[in-house]
PLY file of the C-alpha trace (Angstrom):
ply
format ascii 1.0
element vertex 293
property float x
property float y
property float z
element edge 292
property int vertex1
property int vertex2
end_header
123.88 85.28 125.38
120.36 86.18 125.92
120.59 89.47 127.25
123.03 90.30 123.77
119.85 88.92 121.26
117.34 91.03 123.78
119.74 94.19 123.25
120.07 93.87 119.66
116.48 93.77 119.42
115.71 96.74 121.17
118.27 98.48 119.11
116.89 97.47 115.93
113.37 98.74 117.25
114.48 101.81 117.86
116.68 102.04 114.61
113.74 101.42 113.07
112.06 104.96 114.22
115.27 106.41 113.35
115.30 104.73 109.89
111.86 106.16 109.04
112.51 109.67 110.05
115.51 109.47 108.68
114.60 108.94 105.39
111.91 111.32 105.18
114.92 114.13 105.91
116.99 112.62 103.10
114.64 112.88 100.49
113.69 116.35 101.64
117.34 117.69 101.92
118.43 116.05 98.72
115.45 117.35 96.65
115.15 120.65 98.22
118.48 121.66 100.57
116.51 121.89 103.22
117.37 121.20 106.93
113.91 120.68 107.83
113.86 121.21 111.93
110.22 120.67 112.09
110.58 116.92 111.51
110.46 116.04 115.20
107.54 118.54 115.43
105.31 116.31 112.88
106.34 113.41 114.53
104.91 114.56 117.76
102.08 114.98 115.49
101.78 111.44 114.29
101.67 110.12 117.49
98.85 113.12 119.50
96.85 113.15 116.60
96.24 109.14 117.12
96.13 110.04 120.52
93.05 112.69 119.68
91.77 110.25 117.41
91.01 107.16 119.78
90.36 109.39 122.60
87.99 112.20 121.38
86.21 110.14 118.59
87.04 106.31 118.86
89.23 105.83 115.60
91.40 102.66 116.49
94.87 102.50 115.92
95.14 100.90 112.33
92.80 103.33 111.17
95.19 106.39 112.83
97.87 104.61 111.01
96.83 105.46 107.93
94.79 108.97 108.80
97.71 110.71 110.15
100.13 110.23 107.29
98.18 110.99 104.74
96.68 113.95 106.66
100.27 115.40 107.77
101.52 114.83 104.08
98.70 116.81 102.80
99.60 119.42 105.46
103.16 118.95 104.79
102.65 119.68 100.58
100.50 123.10 101.53
102.92 124.23 103.79
105.95 123.73 101.17
103.65 125.48 98.66
102.43 128.18 100.86
106.08 128.91 102.63
108.97 126.65 101.94
109.41 127.01 98.38
109.82 130.90 98.76
112.84 130.67 100.59
114.52 127.85 98.96
116.56 130.17 96.43
118.14 131.74 99.50
120.29 130.74 102.26
119.26 127.32 103.66
119.83 129.11 107.20
116.56 130.95 106.34
114.17 127.92 105.91
116.61 126.57 108.67
115.22 129.12 111.12
111.70 129.14 109.38
111.28 125.23 110.64
112.66 125.39 114.03
110.15 127.99 114.58
107.45 126.22 113.26
108.97 123.77 115.73
108.67 126.02 118.41
104.79 126.92 117.29
103.68 123.51 117.01
105.07 122.33 120.46
103.46 125.53 122.10
99.93 124.74 120.49
100.09 121.11 121.49
100.86 122.39 125.21
98.47 124.91 124.93
95.60 122.72 124.80
96.89 119.02 125.96
99.64 120.15 128.70
102.67 119.03 129.25
102.21 115.93 130.91
102.60 112.33 128.93
99.18 110.53 128.18
98.98 106.33 127.61
98.20 105.05 124.47
96.76 101.72 124.73
98.48 98.48 122.60
96.17 97.45 119.89
94.76 94.26 121.39
95.82 92.18 118.32
99.07 93.04 118.90
99.26 92.41 122.73
101.28 90.03 124.44
104.58 88.82 123.76
106.68 86.69 121.20
109.03 83.51 121.96
112.31 83.60 120.25
113.49 80.61 122.76
116.43 82.41 124.11
113.67 85.27 125.11
110.46 86.93 125.04
110.12 90.24 123.39
106.83 92.17 123.30
104.28 91.13 120.19
104.25 95.26 119.19
108.33 95.60 119.01
107.77 92.59 116.96
105.32 94.07 114.27
107.27 97.86 114.36
110.26 95.94 113.19
108.85 94.20 110.69
106.68 97.25 109.75
109.77 99.38 109.09
111.64 96.85 107.64
108.75 96.00 105.07
108.03 99.58 104.22
111.79 100.66 103.82
111.98 97.69 101.18
109.01 99.12 99.59
109.79 102.45 98.94
113.33 101.45 97.94
111.59 98.79 95.21
109.42 101.99 94.46
112.79 104.27 93.96
114.76 101.60 92.10
111.80 99.73 90.42
109.82 102.59 88.76
110.09 105.55 86.50
108.62 107.70 88.69
110.78 106.47 91.76
113.68 106.60 89.26
113.69 109.98 88.88
112.64 111.13 92.06
115.90 109.10 93.54
117.85 111.28 91.05
115.96 114.08 91.68
117.19 113.59 95.40
120.66 112.46 95.03
121.79 114.15 92.13
119.49 117.28 91.59
121.73 119.12 89.42
122.29 116.46 86.83
118.38 115.53 86.79
117.64 119.06 85.49
120.68 118.86 82.51
118.92 115.88 81.48
115.77 118.09 80.89
113.86 116.66 84.03
111.29 118.80 85.84
112.90 118.46 89.36
110.55 121.18 90.51
107.55 119.43 90.13
108.40 116.60 92.51
109.70 118.96 95.12
105.55 119.26 96.72
105.29 115.73 96.70
108.25 114.47 98.07
108.04 116.83 100.58
104.53 116.06 101.98
105.91 111.93 101.50
108.65 112.65 104.09
106.40 114.85 106.37
103.69 111.47 106.00
106.85 109.26 106.98
107.52 111.69 110.22
104.09 111.35 110.94
103.82 107.29 110.87
106.74 106.84 112.81
105.12 109.16 115.27
101.52 107.07 115.42
103.78 103.59 115.44
105.51 105.38 118.78
102.36 106.26 120.22
101.98 102.81 121.87
105.63 102.30 122.88
106.33 105.40 124.02
104.51 107.99 126.06
102.82 110.85 124.01
103.84 114.21 124.99
104.47 117.76 122.82
108.67 117.26 123.64
108.78 113.78 122.32
109.88 114.99 118.70
112.26 117.52 120.52
113.97 114.39 122.58
114.93 112.47 118.97
115.10 115.20 116.49
118.57 115.34 117.11
119.63 111.96 117.01
118.26 111.79 114.35
119.82 114.44 112.40
123.37 112.71 113.51
122.22 109.41 111.62
121.41 111.58 108.58
124.76 113.21 108.75
126.07 109.69 109.22
124.62 107.73 106.42
125.39 111.00 103.66
123.43 113.76 103.42
120.80 113.00 100.68
121.80 109.26 100.25
118.61 107.29 100.48
120.17 104.08 101.23
122.56 105.63 103.52
119.88 107.16 105.82
118.09 103.76 106.43
121.22 101.82 107.12
122.87 104.33 109.67
119.65 104.60 111.21
119.66 100.94 112.20
122.93 100.75 112.75
123.03 103.70 115.31
119.79 102.07 116.80
122.28 99.14 117.86
125.11 101.04 118.80
123.03 103.23 121.61
121.05 99.60 122.49
124.29 98.52 123.02
125.97 101.40 124.92
123.26 101.77 126.99
123.83 97.87 127.96
127.51 97.85 128.57
128.11 100.85 128.94
125.94 102.00 131.78
129.12 102.71 134.47
129.76 105.42 131.97
126.65 106.99 131.73
128.84 110.46 129.63
129.76 107.53 126.88
126.55 105.92 126.68
124.90 109.34 126.09
127.61 110.37 123.50
127.94 107.82 121.32
125.73 108.44 118.94
128.02 111.87 118.21
131.00 110.30 118.75
130.65 107.96 116.03
129.60 111.13 113.83
132.05 113.16 114.82
134.47 109.73 113.55
132.56 109.42 110.33
132.88 113.22 109.31
136.67 112.78 109.60
136.91 109.58 108.18
134.07 110.47 105.27
133.43 114.37 105.36
130.36 113.15 102.95
129.28 110.56 105.28
129.23 106.94 104.78
127.14 106.81 101.28
127.06 110.64 100.31
128.93 112.12 97.11
131.92 113.80 98.03
131.91 117.13 96.15
134.14 118.01 93.56
136.28 121.14 94.61
135.68 124.10 92.85
0 1
1 2
2 3
3 4
4 5
5 6
6 7
7 8
8 9
9 10
10 11
11 12
12 13
13 14
14 15
15 16
16 17
17 18
18 19
19 20
20 21
21 22
22 23
23 24
24 25
25 26
26 27
27 28
28 29
29 30
30 31
31 32
32 33
33 34
34 35
35 36
36 37
37 38
38 39
39 40
40 41
41 42
42 43
43 44
44 45
45 46
46 47
47 48
48 49
49 50
50 51
51 52
52 53
53 54
54 55
55 56
56 57
57 58
58 59
59 60
60 61
61 62
62 63
63 64
64 65
65 66
66 67
67 68
68 69
69 70
70 71
71 72
72 73
73 74
74 75
75 76
76 77
77 78
78 79
79 80
80 81
81 82
82 83
83 84
84 85
85 86
86 87
87 88
88 89
89 90
90 91
91 92
92 93
93 94
94 95
95 96
96 97
97 98
98 99
99 100
100 101
101 102
102 103
103 104
104 105
105 106
106 107
107 108
108 109
109 110
110 111
111 112
112 113
113 114
114 115
115 116
116 117
117 118
118 119
119 120
120 121
121 122
122 123
123 124
124 125
125 126
126 127
127 128
128 129
129 130
130 131
131 132
132 133
133 134
134 135
135 136
136 137
137 138
138 139
139 140
140 141
141 142
142 143
143 144
144 145
145 146
146 147
147 148
148 149
149 150
150 151
151 152
152 153
153 154
154 155
155 156
156 157
157 158
158 159
159 160
160 161
161 162
162 163
163 164
164 165
165 166
166 167
167 168
168 169
169 170
170 171
171 172
172 173
173 174
174 175
175 176
176 177
177 178
178 179
179 180
180 181
181 182
182 183
183 184
184 185
185 186
186 187
187 188
188 189
189 190
190 191
191 192
192 193
193 194
194 195
195 196
196 197
197 198
198 199
199 200
200 201
201 202
202 203
203 204
204 205
205 206
206 207
207 208
208 209
209 210
210 211
211 212
212 213
213 214
214 215
215 216
216 217
217 218
218 219
219 220
220 221
221 222
222 223
223 224
224 225
225 226
226 227
227 228
228 229
229 230
230 231
231 232
232 233
233 234
234 235
235 236
236 237
237 238
238 239
239 240
240 241
241 242
242 243
243 244
244 245
245 246
246 247
247 248
248 249
249 250
250 251
251 252
252 253
253 254
254 255
255 256
256 257
257 258
258 259
259 260
260 261
261 262
262 263
263 264
264 265
265 266
266 267
267 268
268 269
269 270
270 271
271 272
272 273
273 274
274 275
275 276
276 277
277 278
278 279
279 280
280 281
281 282
282 283
283 284
284 285
285 286
286 287
287 288
288 289
289 290
290 291
291 292
């Protein structure tokens, strides 16, 4: 029983990262119809930025938790205005190739400066140790990640559903054509929403730094699974992305724990789930089916 509970908790922590990254991807795709392959690279930059701030400037984790998402969000807004929006009217493949190329550039720049070796990032002293849950002990930092991610997702949901600006952004993300038909200028929200999505990726990277090895390829190892999460939840669906993120985290943790004797199954279970969902609902669990032409 304790083993199952611990595996479940591990799955929820992994799901927290998937949920934050998938949420950013969902709002970007919903509004721009851009498959942002560079999302993983910005996740990596968030972790590396926190590492550089600590080792070279002595900036602690708590300050990096604010500085990196804001800085990367502003960088994302500048990138959208300078490059991304010029290709949005073309085939989505062009922006996919653009963001794929940007990923390679960012990874190689970090490799050139810091090499390919992994760099450790110390857990904040305030969050060291473990929490006793009766059946098992769990690292305090992982408990913090889970609580922080849940609170952030709830806060984003509240803003998107309870404020006028949030409802406009949500409508522009999930039903952009219908929103334009009501006379709302969707274009004015594109740049800040893109920056917000990138900021979430950077935030997830900072949170990952004390828990996972900081290296130039950490985003590339994660982004494929995150894309599967977004597809399962439904492209452009905000709630679906978050729900699928936590769900896939659980499926992955249980698969690794109970299917370890079948390594191929445990390593591919996410994509098996994705294939099954697409066969059942091609638009994803919470996506909207497109009306036939």
